[in-house]
N, C-alpha and C positions, 0 to 999 in steps of 0.2 A: 108256643109249644116247642120243646127241645127237639132238634133234628140231629140224628147221628149221621156220620159219614158212611154211606152205604157202599161197601166194597165186598167182593166175594169172601165168604166165610171160609177160613182155613182151619183145619183140625187143631192147630196150635194158636188160634186166634187169642189175642190177649197175652201171649207168652212168646215173644219173638215172632208173633204171627203178623198178619197183614190187615187187621181190623175185623169188623168195624169198630171204631173208637167212639168214646162218649163225646158229646158236644162240649161239655165244660171240663175238658181234660186238664187245663191249667189250674182251675179251682181245685179239682180233685188232688192234683199233685201238691199244691200248697198246703191243703188240709192234712194230707198224709205226712208231709215233711214236718209240719208243726206238731203232729201227733208223736212222731219220732223224737222230736226235740223235747216235748213235754215228758215223755217216758224216760228220756235220759236224765232230766232234771230231778225227777222224783225217785229214781231207782235207788234201792238200798241193797248194796252188795252184802253187808253183814247179815241182813235178814235172809236173803235168798241163798247165800253160800252156806251159812251156818245153820240157821233155823230150819230151812227146807233141805238143802243139799246134805249136810252132815247127818241130819235126822233120818233121811231116807237111806243113806249108805250104812249107818250104824244099825238100823232096823233090819236091813236085808242081809248084812254080813253077820250080825249077831255079836259084834264087838266094836270097840271104839276105833273107827277107821283111821283116824289121825294118830292115835297113840300106839297102835299095834304094828310092828314091822311086818313087811311082806316076807313070808317064810320060804318062798320058792316060786318056780315058774307057774305051777298049777294055781297056787293061791294068787299069784300076780295076775293071771288072766281073768280069774273070777273078779278080783278087785278092779281090774280095768273095766269090765262090763258094768259092774255095779256103780262105780264112780261116774261112768259115762251117763248111766241112767239117772243117778242122783243129780248130776249137773245139767239136766235137761233145761231147767229154768234159770240157769245162771246167765250173766250178761254175755259171756263168751259163746253162748249157744242159742240165745233167744232168736237170732235171725233165721235159724233153721225153720222156725214156724212160718216164715215168709213163704216157704215152699208149699204150704197147705193150699193156699188159694190157687196157685197155678195148677196144682194137681187136680183139685176139684173142678176148676174151669176146663181143664183138658178132657174131663169126663162128660161135659155138657154136650148132649146131642150125639154122643159116641157110645156105641155098645161094644165095649172092650174091657178086658180085665184090668182092674185098678192096680194089680200087682206088677204089671209091666212097667209103668212109669216109676214105681218104687224101685224096681230092679235096676233101671237105668241110673237113678239117683245113687243107689248103693254102689254101682259099678264105678261111677266117678269119685265117690267118697272114699271107697276102699283103695282105689289106685293111689290117691294122695296119702291117706293115713298109713297104709302099709309101707309105702316108700319112705315116709318120714320116720316110721318106727325102725326101719333098717338103718337109716342114717344115724339115728340116735344110738342104736346098738353098736355101730361101727366107730363113731366118733367118741362116744362115752362122755365122761365128765368134762371134756374140753368144749362142750356146747356152751353158747353164750348164757344159757339159763343158770349156769353154775358160777358165773363171775360175780364177785362182790363189789366191783368198781362202780362208782356213781359219778355222774356229771350233772350238777344242778338238780340232784335228786333222781335223775334218770339212770337206771341200771341197764346193762345190755339186754336183760330179759324184758324190761318194760319197753325198750326201744323196739325189740323184735315184735312184741305184742302190738305196738302202735303201727308198725309197718304192715304186719300180716292182716290185722283187722281193718286197717285203713284201706288196704287194697280190696278186701272182701266187701267192706261197706260201699266203696265207690262202685264196684261192679254191680252190687244189688241195686244201688240208686240208678245206674245206667240202665239196667234191665227193667226197672220200674218205669222209667221215662220212655223206653222203647215200647213196653207193653201198652202204655197210654197213647202212643203215637206222637209224642212230643219230640222225640229224637228218632231219626231214621235208623233202621237196623242195618248196619254195614255188612252183616252176614246173612241177609235175607235169602239170597240164592242158596247158600250153604244149608240153612235150616230148612228150606223147602225140600232139599234132597235128603237131608238127614233130620227128620222131625224129632228124634230122640236127643239131639245135641243139647237143647236147653236144659233137659233133665240131667244129662251127664255133667254139664257145667255147674248146675246147682249143687250136685253131689260133690264135685271137686271143691267148691267153695266151702261146703260143710266140712269136708275132710281137712281143708286148710285151717279150720278153727284150731286144730291141734298144734299148728306151727307157732301160734302166738299165745296159746292158752295159759293163763297164770293161776287157774283154779287150784287151790291147795291140794285137793285129793288127786288131781291130775299130776301135780308136781311129784307126789309120792310115787306114783306109777312111773313117771318119767325117770326119776332117779334110779328106781329099781332096774329099768330096762337099760339105762346108761351104764350102770355099774356091772351088770352081768355080761355085757358084750355078746349076747346071744341073739343073732339076727332073727331066728325063728320066733323066739320069745318076744323080741321087740316088734316084729311084724304082727304077731297074734294079739299082743296087748293093745297096740294102737288101733288095730282093726276092730277089736271088741269095744274099745272106748268109743269109737265113732258109731258103731252099731247101737250102743247104749244111748248115744246122743239123739238118735232119730226114732227110737221106739215110741215115745209119746206122740211125736209128730205123725208117725205112720198110723198109729191107732186112731188119732183124731181124724186123719184123712179117711180111713176106712169107716169110721163111725158116720162121718158126714156123707159118705158114699152109699152105705147100706141102711143105716138106721132111719134115714129120712125117706126111704122108699123111692128114691129118685126125684123127690119133689124139688130139692135144691138144684139138681142138675137141670130139671125141666124149667125152673125159674130162670136160670142163667141162659139156657138155650132159647127161651122165648124172646129175649132181646140180647143178641150176642155182644152188644157193646158193654153189657154188664160184666162179661168175662174180662174184658180189658180193664174195667173199672176196679173190680175186686183184686185182680192180679197185680195191676200196677200199684194200687194203694198199699197192698200187703208188702210188696217188694220195697217200696219207698219208705214205709215205716221201719221195716227191719234194717234196711241199708242206712237210713239216717241215724237210727239209734246206734248201730254198730260203729259208724264213722265218728259220731259225736262223742260217744261214751269212751271209746278206746283211744281217741286222738285229742279231742278238744277238752273233754272233762278231765282227763289225766293231767293235762297242763294246768287246768284250773285247780285241781286238788294240790298240785305242787306250788301253787301261788305264782306261776309264771304268767298266766293270764287270768282274767275273771270269767267265771262261768257259773250260772245260777244252779245251786244244788240244794235240795231239801233233805235235811238230816233227820232220820228216824230209825 
């Protein structure tokens, strides 16, 4: 019979918390990493970006989002939110769904508003996205994204994407290993004093998606903000893009919180090691996918290394 490591349950157990942890944590980690690898291999960017993303954006805006120029700041801010929402399921945003499990797990055994952790995620996310929007407005078209130079097929834009998403992916993986108790949390004392810190960090990582995002609709908004040199427009557009990115994730979390009548939270609280399991697995799948897709698979697509990919 499986025995879990029994240690005091912390409100953030399973998410930079202190256990209890599942007995087969190594097996869970390997399965989650393999799931992230499999998702990377079968992912179809043309289907997700064009069939889903473009269709959603065109339907909400009422015009061809790619073919119609942004006419001004008001149109640009609307475009920013809609394109962020349309890009919810793109490869550059899929890791955001890794936050759902920590959010649901944090509600287990806790009678508190689910909007509070969402607020902390939004705080971390908006801090990064607004700051980057201001930088884009100030620097303008001198940003690496506008360079046409290439080295072995890699442009400055693709290199920036690899660095940005590589860092995000590594942090997600590390958080997943900490959640499972495989890696010791070096900030345990800090997170005990500041239990909202993991949510703020998660939000900052989601905001960081914009630093490397190559999604075509995002690039249209990016160029608009860079060309206008208006820091208020840049800040607002990038903030709304990020908010659009997490709308579906937030709705999913609220549905799991309210629509189940608390059954999911009670199931998790019944055996607190389950919180570590679902949280760690979700973070590892999202982190592995982000790291492999944006670093390893890119090199495979350019023929620099071999990486298995299913074309469809």
